[in-house]
Backbone as XML, in Angstrom:
<?xml version="1.0"?>
<chain id="A" units="angstrom">
  <residue number="1" name="UNK">
    <atom name="N" x="68.824" y="84.555" z="111.992"/>
    <atom name="CA" x="70.539" y="85.349" z="111.370"/>
    <atom name="C" x="70.384" y="86.468" z="110.577"/>
  </residue>
  <residue number="2" name="UNK">
    <atom name="N" x="70.773" y="87.088" z="110.458"/>
    <atom name="CA" x="71.171" y="88.290" z="109.478"/>
    <atom name="C" x="72.367" y="87.996" z="108.846"/>
  </residue>
  <residue number="3" name="UNK">
    <atom name="N" x="72.355" y="88.003" z="107.394"/>
    <atom name="CA" x="73.512" y="88.075" z="106.482"/>
    <atom name="C" x="73.381" y="89.239" z="105.828"/>
  </residue>
  <residue number="4" name="UNK">
    <atom name="N" x="74.733" y="89.500" z="105.157"/>
    <atom name="CA" x="74.709" y="90.506" z="104.184"/>
    <atom name="C" x="75.677" y="89.858" z="102.834"/>
  </residue>
  <residue number="5" name="UNK">
    <atom name="N" x="75.434" y="90.577" z="101.786"/>
    <atom name="CA" x="76.028" y="90.224" z="100.761"/>
    <atom name="C" x="77.390" y="90.511" z="100.605"/>
  </residue>
  <residue number="6" name="UNK">
    <atom name="N" x="78.495" y="90.016" z="99.757"/>
    <atom name="CA" x="79.754" y="90.593" z="99.762"/>
    <atom name="C" x="79.823" y="91.570" z="98.915"/>
  </residue>
  <residue number="7" name="UNK">
    <atom name="N" x="79.098" y="91.316" z="97.746"/>
    <atom name="CA" x="78.824" y="92.232" z="96.577"/>
    <atom name="C" x="77.522" y="92.198" z="96.093"/>
  </residue>
  <residue number="8" name="UNK">
    <atom name="N" x="77.183" y="92.924" z="95.159"/>
    <atom name="CA" x="75.797" y="93.591" z="94.703"/>
    <atom name="C" x="75.375" y="92.148" z="94.064"/>
  </residue>
  <residue number="9" name="UNK">
    <atom name="N" x="74.089" y="91.896" z="93.991"/>
    <atom name="CA" x="73.669" y="90.681" z="93.218"/>
    <atom name="C" x="73.342" y="91.260" z="91.669"/>
  </residue>
  <residue number="10" name="UNK">
    <atom name="N" x="73.250" y="92.361" z="91.509"/>
    <atom name="CA" x="72.473" y="92.652" z="90.057"/>
    <atom name="C" x="73.160" y="94.087" z="89.920"/>
  </residue>
  <residue number="11" name="UNK">
    <atom name="N" x="73.234" y="94.339" z="88.543"/>
    <atom name="CA" x="73.733" y="96.021" z="88.185"/>
    <atom name="C" x="72.732" y="96.728" z="88.782"/>
  </residue>
  <residue number="12" name="UNK">
    <atom name="N" x="71.522" y="96.511" z="88.890"/>
    <atom name="CA" x="70.621" y="97.579" z="89.547"/>
    <atom name="C" x="70.988" y="98.090" z="90.868"/>
  </residue>
  <residue number="13" name="UNK">
    <atom name="N" x="71.650" y="97.299" z="91.722"/>
    <atom name="CA" x="72.238" y="97.317" z="92.941"/>
    <atom name="C" x="73.599" y="98.513" z="93.332"/>
  </residue>
  <residue number="14" name="UNK">
    <atom name="N" x="73.923" y="98.897" z="92.161"/>
    <atom name="CA" x="75.127" y="99.371" z="92.220"/>
    <atom name="C" x="74.725" y="101.214" z="92.191"/>
  </residue>
  <residue number="15" name="UNK">
    <atom name="N" x="75.448" y="101.584" z="93.212"/>
    <atom name="CA" x="75.080" y="103.011" z="93.278"/>
    <atom name="C" x="75.400" y="103.688" z="91.626"/>
  </residue>
  <residue number="16" name="UNK">
    <atom name="N" x="74.596" y="104.499" z="91.587"/>
    <atom name="CA" x="74.729" y="105.402" z="90.283"/>
    <atom name="C" x="76.015" y="106.360" z="90.210"/>
  </residue>
  <residue number="17" name="UNK">
    <atom name="N" x="76.452" y="106.602" z="91.636"/>
    <atom name="CA" x="77.675" y="107.432" z="91.887"/>
    <atom name="C" x="78.722" y="106.530" z="91.676"/>
  </residue>
  <residue number="18" name="UNK">
    <atom name="N" x="78.958" y="105.044" z="91.605"/>
    <atom name="CA" x="79.860" y="104.205" z="91.518"/>
    <atom name="C" x="80.840" y="104.671" z="90.216"/>
  </residue>
  <residue number="19" name="UNK">
    <atom name="N" x="82.059" y="104.777" z="90.144"/>
    <atom name="CA" x="82.924" y="104.790" z="89.220"/>
    <atom name="C" x="83.144" y="103.760" z="88.602"/>
  </residue>
  <residue number="20" name="UNK">
    <atom name="N" x="83.210" y="103.617" z="87.202"/>
    <atom name="CA" x="83.724" y="102.536" z="86.443"/>
    <atom name="C" x="84.400" y="101.771" z="86.774"/>
  </residue>
  <residue number="21" name="UNK">
    <atom name="N" x="85.544" y="101.934" z="87.399"/>
    <atom name="CA" x="86.656" y="101.294" z="88.016"/>
    <atom name="C" x="86.399" y="100.833" z="89.649"/>
  </residue>
  <residue number="22" name="UNK">
    <atom name="N" x="85.280" y="101.170" z="90.214"/>
    <atom name="CA" x="84.931" y="100.949" z="91.255"/>
    <atom name="C" x="84.973" y="99.281" z="91.573"/>
  </residue>
  <residue number="23" name="UNK">
    <atom name="N" x="84.843" y="99.040" z="93.284"/>
    <atom name="CA" x="84.726" y="97.578" z="93.659"/>
    <atom name="C" x="83.304" y="97.563" z="93.400"/>
  </residue>
  <residue number="24" name="UNK">
    <atom name="N" x="82.570" y="98.395" z="93.340"/>
    <atom name="CA" x="80.942" y="98.028" z="93.128"/>
    <atom name="C" x="81.026" y="97.325" z="92.079"/>
  </residue>
  <residue number="25" name="UNK">
    <atom name="N" x="81.258" y="98.049" z="90.984"/>
    <atom name="CA" x="80.933" y="97.471" z="89.465"/>
    <atom name="C" x="81.987" y="96.216" z="89.194"/>
  </residue>
  <residue number="26" name="UNK">
    <atom name="N" x="83.394" y="96.573" z="89.777"/>
    <atom name="CA" x="84.203" y="95.361" z="89.246"/>
    <atom name="C" x="83.671" y="93.914" z="90.211"/>
  </residue>
  <residue number="27" name="UNK">
    <atom name="N" x="83.062" y="94.200" z="91.392"/>
    <atom name="CA" x="83.078" y="93.290" z="92.134"/>
    <atom name="C" x="81.708" y="92.231" z="91.669"/>
  </residue>
  <residue number="28" name="UNK">
    <atom name="N" x="80.637" y="93.004" z="91.158"/>
    <atom name="CA" x="79.655" y="92.554" z="90.313"/>
    <atom name="C" x="79.997" y="91.809" z="89.179"/>
  </residue>
  <residue number="29" name="UNK">
    <atom name="N" x="80.565" y="92.427" z="88.352"/>
    <atom name="CA" x="81.223" y="91.992" z="86.924"/>
    <atom name="C" x="82.075" y="90.470" z="86.986"/>
  </residue>
  <residue number="30" name="UNK">
    <atom name="N" x="82.752" y="90.431" z="88.487"/>
    <atom name="CA" x="83.748" y="89.440" z="88.676"/>
    <atom name="C" x="82.740" y="88.097" z="89.158"/>
  </residue>
  <residue number="31" name="UNK">
    <atom name="N" x="82.738" y="88.549" z="90.525"/>
    <atom name="CA" x="82.102" y="87.744" z="91.237"/>
    <atom name="C" x="80.231" y="86.828" z="91.176"/>
  </residue>
  <residue number="32" name="UNK">
    <atom name="N" x="79.675" y="87.848" z="90.240"/>
    <atom name="CA" x="78.211" y="87.478" z="90.044"/>
    <atom name="C" x="78.102" y="87.078" z="88.633"/>
  </residue>
  <residue number="33" name="UNK">
    <atom name="N" x="79.031" y="87.151" z="88.126"/>
    <atom name="CA" x="78.700" y="86.685" z="86.660"/>
    <atom name="C" x="79.614" y="85.444" z="86.122"/>
  </residue>
  <residue number="34" name="UNK">
    <atom name="N" x="79.294" y="84.708" z="85.020"/>
    <atom name="CA" x="80.052" y="83.844" z="84.808"/>
    <atom name="C" x="81.442" y="83.811" z="84.500"/>
  </residue>
  <residue number="35" name="UNK">
    <atom name="N" x="81.974" y="84.962" z="84.857"/>
    <atom name="CA" x="83.568" y="85.298" z="84.823"/>
    <atom name="C" x="84.114" y="84.907" z="85.793"/>
  </residue>
  <residue number="36" name="UNK">
    <atom name="N" x="83.632" y="84.856" z="87.129"/>
    <atom name="CA" x="84.575" y="84.238" z="88.036"/>
    <atom name="C" x="83.303" y="83.661" z="89.282"/>
  </residue>
  <residue number="37" name="UNK">
    <atom name="N" x="81.983" y="83.745" z="89.208"/>
    <atom name="CA" x="81.362" y="83.230" z="89.869"/>
    <atom name="C" x="81.462" y="81.786" z="90.181"/>
  </residue>
  <residue number="38" name="UNK">
    <atom name="N" x="81.227" y="81.302" z="91.646"/>
    <atom name="CA" x="81.216" y="79.786" z="91.641"/>
    <atom name="C" x="79.661" y="79.535" z="92.155"/>
  </residue>
  <residue number="39" name="UNK">
    <atom name="N" x="79.406" y="78.430" z="91.400"/>
    <atom name="CA" x="77.846" y="78.056" z="91.690"/>
    <atom name="C" x="77.688" y="77.574" z="92.902"/>
  </residue>
  <residue number="40" name="UNK">
    <atom name="N" x="78.235" y="77.458" z="93.691"/>
    <atom name="CA" x="77.949" y="77.348" z="95.121"/>
    <atom name="C" x="78.095" y="78.497" z="96.188"/>
  </residue>
  <residue number="41" name="UNK">
    <atom name="N" x="78.438" y="79.558" z="95.355"/>
    <atom name="CA" x="78.839" y="81.046" z="96.433"/>
    <atom name="C" x="77.005" y="81.373" z="96.679"/>
  </residue>
  <residue number="42" name="UNK">
    <atom name="N" x="77.350" y="81.786" z="97.771"/>
    <atom name="CA" x="75.794" y="82.362" z="98.656"/>
    <atom name="C" x="75.886" y="83.885" z="98.427"/>
  </residue>
  <residue number="43" name="UNK">
    <atom name="N" x="77.361" y="84.566" z="98.277"/>
    <atom name="CA" x="77.750" y="85.890" z="98.138"/>
    <atom name="C" x="76.950" y="86.424" z="99.774"/>
  </residue>
  <residue number="44" name="UNK">
    <atom name="N" x="77.560" y="85.682" z="100.593"/>
    <atom name="CA" x="76.977" y="86.188" z="102.035"/>
    <atom name="C" x="77.644" y="85.762" z="102.960"/>
  </residue>
  <residue number="45" name="UNK">
    <atom name="N" x="77.594" y="86.807" z="104.259"/>
    <atom name="CA" x="78.363" y="86.265" z="105.503"/>
    <atom name="C" x="77.661" y="86.863" z="106.800"/>
  </residue>
  <residue number="46" name="UNK">
    <atom name="N" x="77.605" y="86.214" z="108.266"/>
    <atom name="CA" x="77.214" y="86.856" z="108.738"/>
    <atom name="C" x="77.222" y="88.200" z="109.288"/>
  </residue>
  <residue number="47" name="UNK">
    <atom name="N" x="75.879" y="89.196" z="109.456"/>
    <atom name="CA" x="76.244" y="90.454" z="109.868"/>
    <atom name="C" x="76.874" y="90.592" z="111.018"/>
  </residue>
  <residue number="48" name="UNK">
    <atom name="N" x="76.671" y="90.032" z="112.019"/>
    <atom name="CA" x="77.541" y="90.202" z="113.423"/>
    <atom name="C" x="79.046" y="90.110" z="112.940"/>
  </residue>
  <residue number="49" name="UNK">
    <atom name="N" x="79.531" y="89.616" z="112.007"/>
    <atom name="CA" x="80.977" y="89.678" z="111.929"/>
    <atom name="C" x="81.704" y="90.597" z="111.464"/>
  </residue>
  <residue number="50" name="UNK">
    <atom name="N" x="80.598" y="91.613" z="110.580"/>
    <atom name="CA" x="81.307" y="92.879" z="110.127"/>
    <atom name="C" x="81.945" y="93.939" z="110.951"/>
  </residue>
  <residue number="51" name="UNK">
    <atom name="N" x="81.678" y="94.112" z="112.397"/>
    <atom name="CA" x="82.337" y="94.744" z="113.075"/>
    <atom name="C" x="83.644" y="94.330" z="113.439"/>
  </residue>
  <residue number="52" name="UNK">
    <atom name="N" x="84.207" y="92.928" z="113.388"/>
    <atom name="CA" x="85.353" y="92.339" z="113.568"/>
    <atom name="C" x="86.172" y="92.516" z="112.242"/>
  </residue>
  <residue number="53" name="UNK">
    <atom name="N" x="85.393" y="92.525" z="111.155"/>
    <atom name="CA" x="86.219" y="92.863" z="109.969"/>
    <atom name="C" x="86.835" y="94.270" z="109.865"/>
  </residue>
  <residue number="54" name="UNK">
    <atom name="N" x="86.100" y="95.211" z="110.320"/>
    <atom name="CA" x="86.542" y="96.636" z="110.563"/>
    <atom name="C" x="87.620" y="96.730" z="111.614"/>
  </residue>
  <residue number="55" name="UNK">
    <atom name="N" x="87.503" y="95.970" z="112.689"/>
    <atom name="CA" x="88.760" y="95.944" z="113.880"/>
    <atom name="C" x="89.837" y="95.518" z="113.385"/>
  </residue>
  <residue number="56" name="UNK">
    <atom name="N" x="89.666" y="94.483" z="112.571"/>
    <atom name="CA" x="91.291" y="93.886" z="112.304"/>
    <atom name="C" x="91.918" y="94.764" z="110.935"/>
  </residue>
  <residue number="57" name="UNK">
    <atom name="N" x="93.131" y="95.384" z="111.084"/>
    <atom name="CA" x="93.652" y="95.691" z="109.655"/>
    <atom name="C" x="95.162" y="95.095" z="109.966"/>
  </residue>
  <residue number="58" name="UNK">
    <atom name="N" x="95.667" y="94.654" z="108.591"/>
    <atom name="CA" x="96.682" y="94.004" z="108.603"/>
    <atom name="C" x="97.977" y="95.350" z="108.254"/>
  </residue>
  <residue number="59" name="UNK">
    <atom name="N" x="97.494" y="96.412" z="108.395"/>
    <atom name="CA" x="98.366" y="97.454" z="108.222"/>
    <atom name="C" x="98.970" y="97.638" z="109.614"/>
  </residue>
  <residue number="60" name="UNK">
    <atom name="N" x="98.728" y="96.928" z="110.620"/>
    <atom name="CA" x="99.350" y="97.369" z="111.845"/>
    <atom name="C" x="100.697" y="96.685" z="111.832"/>
  </residue>
  <residue number="61" name="UNK">
    <atom name="N" x="101.009" y="95.499" z="111.023"/>
    <atom name="CA" x="101.919" y="94.721" z="111.239"/>
    <atom name="C" x="102.924" y="94.570" z="110.057"/>
  </residue>
  <residue number="62" name="UNK">
    <atom name="N" x="102.387" y="95.331" z="109.216"/>
    <atom name="CA" x="103.391" y="95.431" z="107.589"/>
    <atom name="C" x="104.811" y="95.229" z="108.250"/>
  </residue>
  <residue number="63" name="UNK">
    <atom name="N" x="105.339" y="96.017" z="108.813"/>
    <atom name="CA" x="107.105" y="96.323" z="109.221"/>
    <atom name="C" x="107.158" y="94.754" z="109.851"/>
  </residue>
  <residue number="64" name="UNK">
    <atom name="N" x="106.444" y="94.058" z="110.194"/>
    <atom name="CA" x="106.909" y="92.186" z="110.868"/>
    <atom name="C" x="107.281" y="91.756" z="109.669"/>
  </residue>
  <residue number="65" name="UNK">
    <atom name="N" x="106.740" y="92.085" z="108.323"/>
    <atom name="CA" x="107.241" y="90.991" z="107.374"/>
    <atom name="C" x="108.657" y="90.950" z="107.277"/>
  </residue>
  <residue number="66" name="UNK">
    <atom name="N" x="109.207" y="91.879" z="107.372"/>
    <atom name="CA" x="110.460" y="91.916" z="106.988"/>
    <atom name="C" x="111.442" y="91.192" z="107.833"/>
  </residue>
  <residue number="67" name="UNK">
    <atom name="N" x="112.557" y="90.537" z="107.833"/>
    <atom name="CA" x="113.636" y="90.811" z="106.351"/>
    <atom name="C" x="112.673" y="89.578" z="105.394"/>
  </residue>
  <residue number="68" name="UNK">
    <atom name="N" x="111.612" y="89.132" z="105.526"/>
    <atom name="CA" x="110.873" y="88.324" z="104.500"/>
    <atom name="C" x="110.310" y="89.302" z="103.308"/>
  </residue>
  <residue number="69" name="UNK">
    <atom name="N" x="110.538" y="88.873" z="102.085"/>
    <atom name="CA" x="110.509" y="89.904" z="100.767"/>
    <atom name="C" x="108.902" y="90.157" z="100.502"/>
  </residue>
  <residue number="70" name="UNK">
    <atom name="N" x="108.623" y="91.450" z="100.303"/>
    <atom name="CA" x="107.404" y="91.666" z="100.124"/>
    <atom name="C" x="106.971" y="92.173" z="98.872"/>
  </residue>
  <residue number="71" name="UNK">
    <atom name="N" x="106.107" y="91.467" z="98.059"/>
    <atom name="CA" x="105.723" y="92.219" z="96.686"/>
    <atom name="C" x="104.331" y="92.570" z="96.613"/>
  </residue>
  <residue number="72" name="UNK">
    <atom name="N" x="104.051" y="93.808" z="96.448"/>
    <atom name="CA" x="102.885" y="94.196" z="96.382"/>
    <atom name="C" x="102.728" y="94.520" z="94.479"/>
  </residue>
  <residue number="73" name="UNK">
    <atom name="N" x="101.373" y="94.088" z="94.036"/>
    <atom name="CA" x="101.261" y="94.496" z="92.705"/>
    <atom name="C" x="99.996" y="94.871" z="92.631"/>
  </residue>
  <residue number="74" name="UNK">
    <atom name="N" x="99.637" y="96.238" z="91.949"/>
    <atom name="CA" x="98.490" y="97.011" z="91.828"/>
    <atom name="C" x="98.236" y="97.754" z="90.328"/>
  </residue>
  <residue number="75" name="UNK">
    <atom name="N" x="97.107" y="97.638" z="90.204"/>
    <atom name="CA" x="96.726" y="98.364" z="88.911"/>
    <atom name="C" x="96.769" y="100.089" z="89.043"/>
  </residue>
  <residue number="76" name="UNK">
    <atom name="N" x="97.388" y="100.196" z="88.084"/>
    <atom name="CA" x="97.244" y="101.913" z="88.257"/>
    <atom name="C" x="95.915" y="102.527" z="88.013"/>
  </residue>
  <residue number="77" name="UNK">
    <atom name="N" x="94.952" y="101.921" z="87.614"/>
    <atom name="CA" x="93.787" y="102.554" z="87.661"/>
    <atom name="C" x="92.668" y="101.746" z="88.840"/>
  </residue>
  <residue number="78" name="UNK">
    <atom name="N" x="93.474" y="100.839" z="89.728"/>
    <atom name="CA" x="92.842" y="100.342" z="90.696"/>
    <atom name="C" x="92.604" y="101.158" z="91.808"/>
  </residue>
  <residue number="79" name="UNK">
    <atom name="N" x="91.017" y="101.594" z="92.210"/>
    <atom name="CA" x="90.600" y="102.176" z="93.384"/>
    <atom name="C" x="91.018" y="102.002" z="94.622"/>
  </residue>
  <residue number="80" name="UNK">
    <atom name="N" x="91.896" y="100.826" z="94.637"/>
    <atom name="CA" x="92.480" y="100.191" z="96.076"/>
    <atom name="C" x="94.113" y="100.595" z="96.083"/>
  </residue>
  <residue number="81" name="UNK">
    <atom name="N" x="94.643" y="101.209" z="94.813"/>
    <atom name="CA" x="95.999" y="101.452" z="94.976"/>
    <atom name="C" x="96.625" y="102.243" z="95.789"/>
  </residue>
  <residue number="82" name="UNK">
    <atom name="N" x="95.934" y="102.903" z="96.566"/>
    <atom name="CA" x="96.457" y="103.576" z="97.665"/>
    <atom name="C" x="96.650" y="102.475" z="98.950"/>
  </residue>
  <residue number="83" name="UNK">
    <atom name="N" x="96.093" y="101.678" z="99.093"/>
    <atom name="CA" x="96.441" y="100.664" z="99.901"/>
    <atom name="C" x="97.593" y="100.150" z="99.583"/>
  </residue>
  <residue number="84" name="UNK">
    <atom name="N" x="97.897" y="99.893" z="98.492"/>
    <atom name="CA" x="99.115" y="99.149" z="98.179"/>
    <atom name="C" x="100.459" y="100.112" z="98.510"/>
  </residue>
  <residue number="85" name="UNK">
    <atom name="N" x="99.963" y="101.202" z="98.032"/>
    <atom name="CA" x="100.853" y="102.475" z="98.309"/>
    <atom name="C" x="101.429" y="102.484" z="99.863"/>
  </residue>
  <residue number="86" name="UNK">
    <atom name="N" x="100.148" y="102.768" z="100.668"/>
    <atom name="CA" x="100.560" y="102.590" z="102.212"/>
    <atom name="C" x="101.234" y="101.466" z="102.775"/>
  </residue>
  <residue number="87" name="UNK">
    <atom name="N" x="100.904" y="100.228" z="102.506"/>
    <atom name="CA" x="101.549" y="99.204" z="102.769"/>
    <atom name="C" x="102.945" y="99.011" z="102.114"/>
  </residue>
  <residue number="88" name="UNK">
    <atom name="N" x="103.430" y="99.382" z="101.088"/>
    <atom name="CA" x="104.555" y="99.551" z="100.847"/>
    <atom name="C" x="105.189" y="100.776" z="101.852"/>
  </residue>
  <residue number="89" name="UNK">
    <atom name="N" x="104.829" y="101.861" z="101.898"/>
    <atom name="CA" x="105.553" y="103.167" z="102.678"/>
    <atom name="C" x="105.805" y="102.175" z="104.027"/>
  </residue>
  <residue number="90" name="UNK">
    <atom name="N" x="104.898" y="101.246" z="104.707"/>
    <atom name="CA" x="104.949" y="100.724" z="105.796"/>
    <atom name="C" x="105.872" y="99.862" z="105.987"/>
  </residue>
  <residue number="91" name="UNK">
    <atom name="N" x="106.584" y="99.012" z="105.013"/>
    <atom name="CA" x="107.353" y="98.063" z="104.780"/>
    <atom name="C" x="108.638" y="98.397" z="104.850"/>
  </residue>
  <residue number="92" name="UNK">
    <atom name="N" x="109.528" y="97.434" z="105.216"/>
    <atom name="CA" x="110.829" y="97.324" z="105.253"/>
    <atom name="C" x="111.420" y="96.551" z="104.141"/>
  </residue>
  <residue number="93" name="UNK">
    <atom name="N" x="112.852" y="96.909" z="103.733"/>
    <atom name="CA" x="113.030" y="95.859" z="102.688"/>
    <atom name="C" x="113.547" y="94.343" z="103.235"/>
  </residue>
  <residue number="94" name="UNK">
    <atom name="N" x="113.232" y="93.482" z="102.211"/>
    <atom name="CA" x="113.397" y="93.804" z="100.703"/>
    <atom name="C" x="111.765" y="93.751" z="100.401"/>
  </residue>
  <residue number="95" name="UNK">
    <atom name="N" x="111.475" y="95.112" z="99.513"/>
    <atom name="CA" x="109.847" y="95.425" z="98.996"/>
    <atom name="C" x="110.015" y="95.589" z="97.799"/>
  </residue>
  <residue number="96" name="UNK">
    <atom name="N" x="108.854" y="95.508" z="97.047"/>
    <atom name="CA" x="108.906" y="96.401" z="96.215"/>
    <atom name="C" x="107.116" y="96.779" z="95.786"/>
  </residue>
  <residue number="97" name="UNK">
    <atom name="N" x="106.983" y="97.873" z="95.198"/>
    <atom name="CA" x="105.474" y="97.920" z="94.530"/>
    <atom name="C" x="105.713" y="98.072" z="93.178"/>
  </residue>
  <residue number="98" name="UNK">
    <atom name="N" x="104.870" y="96.774" z="92.503"/>
    <atom name="CA" x="105.047" y="96.924" z="91.038"/>
    <atom name="C" x="103.542" y="97.094" z="90.767"/>
  </residue>
  <residue number="99" name="UNK">
    <atom name="N" x="103.326" y="98.264" z="89.791"/>
    <atom name="CA" x="102.360" y="99.017" z="89.384"/>
    <atom name="C" x="102.156" y="98.906" z="87.909"/>
  </residue>
  <residue number="100" name="UNK">
    <atom name="N" x="100.921" y="97.917" z="87.286"/>
    <atom name="CA" x="100.704" y="97.723" z="86.185"/>
    <atom name="C" x="99.645" y="98.774" z="85.710"/>
  </residue>
  <residue number="101" name="UNK">
    <atom name="N" x="100.222" y="99.339" z="84.533"/>
    <atom name="CA" x="99.770" y="100.573" z="83.962"/>
    <atom name="C" x="98.326" y="100.203" z="83.395"/>
  </residue>
  <residue number="102" name="UNK">
    <atom name="N" x="97.257" y="101.059" z="83.858"/>
    <atom name="CA" x="95.885" y="101.031" z="82.857"/>
    <atom name="C" x="95.175" y="99.824" z="83.524"/>
  </residue>
  <residue number="103" name="UNK">
    <atom name="N" x="95.502" y="98.729" z="84.369"/>
    <atom name="CA" x="94.790" y="97.706" z="85.149"/>
    <atom name="C" x="94.124" y="98.226" z="86.398"/>
  </residue>
  <residue number="104" name="UNK">
    <atom name="N" x="92.849" y="98.051" z="86.463"/>
    <atom name="CA" x="92.089" y="98.109" z="87.976"/>
    <atom name="C" x="92.453" y="96.958" z="88.698"/>
  </residue>
  <residue number="105" name="UNK">
    <atom name="N" x="92.103" y="96.890" z="90.017"/>
    <atom name="CA" x="91.911" y="95.775" z="90.801"/>
    <atom name="C" x="91.570" y="94.582" z="90.533"/>
  </residue>
  <residue number="106" name="UNK">
    <atom name="N" x="90.611" y="94.331" z="89.931"/>
    <atom name="CA" x="89.959" y="92.976" z="89.557"/>
    <atom name="C" x="90.490" y="92.497" z="88.282"/>
  </residue>
  <residue number="107" name="UNK">
    <atom name="N" x="90.952" y="93.360" z="87.411"/>
    <atom name="CA" x="91.689" y="92.929" z="85.990"/>
    <atom name="C" x="92.607" y="92.008" z="86.356"/>
  </residue>
  <residue number="108" name="UNK">
    <atom name="N" x="93.319" y="92.057" z="87.493"/>
    <atom name="CA" x="94.841" y="91.517" z="87.577"/>
    <atom name="C" x="94.260" y="90.107" z="87.715"/>
  </residue>
  <residue number="109" name="UNK">
    <atom name="N" x="92.875" y="89.889" z="88.281"/>
    <atom name="CA" x="92.602" y="88.421" z="88.615"/>
    <atom name="C" x="92.436" y="87.450" z="87.224"/>
  </residue>
  <residue number="110" name="UNK">
    <atom name="N" x="92.205" y="87.961" z="86.347"/>
    <atom name="CA" x="92.240" y="86.926" z="84.973"/>
    <atom name="C" x="92.453" y="87.725" z="83.599"/>
  </residue>
  <residue number="111" name="UNK">
    <atom name="N" x="92.500" y="88.721" z="83.549"/>
    <atom name="CA" x="92.601" y="89.662" z="82.081"/>
    <atom name="C" x="93.911" y="89.071" z="81.407"/>
  </residue>
  <residue number="112" name="UNK">
    <atom name="N" x="93.515" y="88.861" z="80.364"/>
    <atom name="CA" x="94.570" y="88.463" z="79.784"/>
    <atom name="C" x="95.744" y="89.197" z="79.250"/>
  </residue>
  <residue number="113" name="UNK">
    <atom name="N" x="95.620" y="90.559" z="79.170"/>
    <atom name="CA" x="96.684" y="91.137" z="78.886"/>
    <atom name="C" x="97.352" y="91.515" z="80.295"/>
  </residue>
  <residue number="114" name="UNK">
    <atom name="N" x="96.853" y="91.264" z="81.199"/>
    <atom name="CA" x="97.787" y="91.543" z="82.627"/>
    <atom name="C" x="98.419" y="90.344" z="83.302"/>
  </residue>
  <residue number="115" name="UNK">
    <atom name="N" x="97.384" y="89.357" z="83.222"/>
    <atom name="CA" x="98.159" y="88.191" z="84.131"/>
    <atom name="C" x="99.327" y="87.524" z="83.536"/>
  </residue>
  <residue number="116" name="UNK">
    <atom name="N" x="99.901" y="87.553" z="82.441"/>
    <atom name="CA" x="101.232" y="87.070" z="82.020"/>
    <atom name="C" x="102.410" y="88.165" z="82.750"/>
  </residue>
  <residue number="117" name="UNK">
    <atom name="N" x="102.286" y="89.354" z="82.824"/>
    <atom name="CA" x="102.693" y="90.268" z="83.373"/>
    <atom name="C" x="103.256" y="90.241" z="84.995"/>
  </residue>
  <residue number="118" name="UNK">
    <atom name="N" x="101.955" y="89.602" z="85.567"/>
    <atom name="CA" x="102.053" y="89.584" z="86.986"/>
    <atom name="C" x="102.924" y="88.088" z="87.190"/>
  </residue>
  <residue number="119" name="UNK">
    <atom name="N" x="102.524" y="87.278" z="86.430"/>
    <atom name="CA" x="103.171" y="85.960" z="86.778"/>
    <atom name="C" x="104.566" y="86.061" z="86.302"/>
  </residue>
  <residue number="120" name="UNK">
    <atom name="N" x="105.133" y="86.711" z="85.530"/>
    <atom name="CA" x="106.405" y="87.181" z="85.082"/>
    <atom name="C" x="107.177" y="87.641" z="86.199"/>
  </residue>
  <residue number="121" name="UNK">
    <atom name="N" x="106.206" y="88.736" z="86.617"/>
    <atom name="CA" x="106.764" y="89.748" z="88.136"/>
    <atom name="C" x="106.866" y="88.822" z="89.262"/>
  </residue>
  <residue number="122" name="UNK">
    <atom name="N" x="105.873" y="87.881" z="89.623"/>
    <atom name="CA" x="106.176" y="87.206" z="90.580"/>
    <atom name="C" x="107.318" y="86.184" z="90.593"/>
  </residue>
  <residue number="123" name="UNK">
    <atom name="N" x="107.669" y="85.416" z="89.551"/>
    <atom name="CA" x="108.532" y="84.519" z="89.275"/>
    <atom name="C" x="110.042" y="85.104" z="89.446"/>
  </residue>
  <residue number="124" name="UNK">
    <atom name="N" x="109.849" y="86.300" z="88.802"/>
    <atom name="CA" x="111.304" y="87.244" z="88.683"/>
    <atom name="C" x="111.650" y="87.632" z="90.585"/>
  </residue>
  <residue number="125" name="UNK">
    <atom name="N" x="110.453" y="88.141" z="91.113"/>
    <atom name="CA" x="110.882" y="88.512" z="92.444"/>
    <atom name="C" x="111.308" y="87.624" z="93.643"/>
  </residue>
  <residue number="126" name="UNK">
    <atom name="N" x="110.361" y="86.498" z="93.354"/>
    <atom name="CA" x="110.328" y="85.521" z="94.060"/>
    <atom name="C" x="111.771" y="84.534" z="94.030"/>
  </residue>
  <residue number="127" name="UNK">
    <atom name="N" x="112.030" y="84.654" z="92.779"/>
    <atom name="CA" x="112.984" y="83.688" z="92.240"/>
    <atom name="C" x="114.131" y="84.477" z="92.903"/>
  </residue>
  <residue number="128" name="UNK">
    <atom name="N" x="114.325" y="85.869" z="93.026"/>
    <atom name="CA" x="115.555" y="86.507" z="93.483"/>
    <atom name="C" x="115.580" y="86.297" z="95.081"/>
  </residue>
  <residue number="129" name="UNK">
    <atom name="N" x="114.536" y="86.451" z="95.826"/>
    <atom name="CA" x="114.441" y="86.876" z="97.093"/>
    <atom name="C" x="114.135" y="85.668" z="98.225"/>
  </residue>
  <residue number="130" name="UNK">
    <atom name="N" x="113.662" y="84.270" z="97.308"/>
    <atom name="CA" x="113.256" y="82.883" z="98.136"/>
    <atom name="C" x="114.008" y="82.059" z="97.896"/>
  </residue>
</chain>
């Protein structure tokens, strides 16, 4: 059976052209270091499932979420910000795109300067809509 890694296992595997805020770098820094690694993580999945991952897209059904509330939270420096913007544009009300200035994708997982703002926004949004 062939397996492939979710993220690189060492900084040497990060492409030289990867931007500082890229998921290449952030993925390694979070998932493969003490910051976020789990001791039993194998960091791999079956290669045969790769095609199925690309075949599925949640974007096909974003408009079905309505009338349930949708809150998207993204960092302004995240290389995935465009995905949140696209989802927001496809969604119907009630919806909100909350962008946290200066944060990257993975910064929002655990960085102390961002997490309280995320929690406050979640509390406020879902307090109003649920």
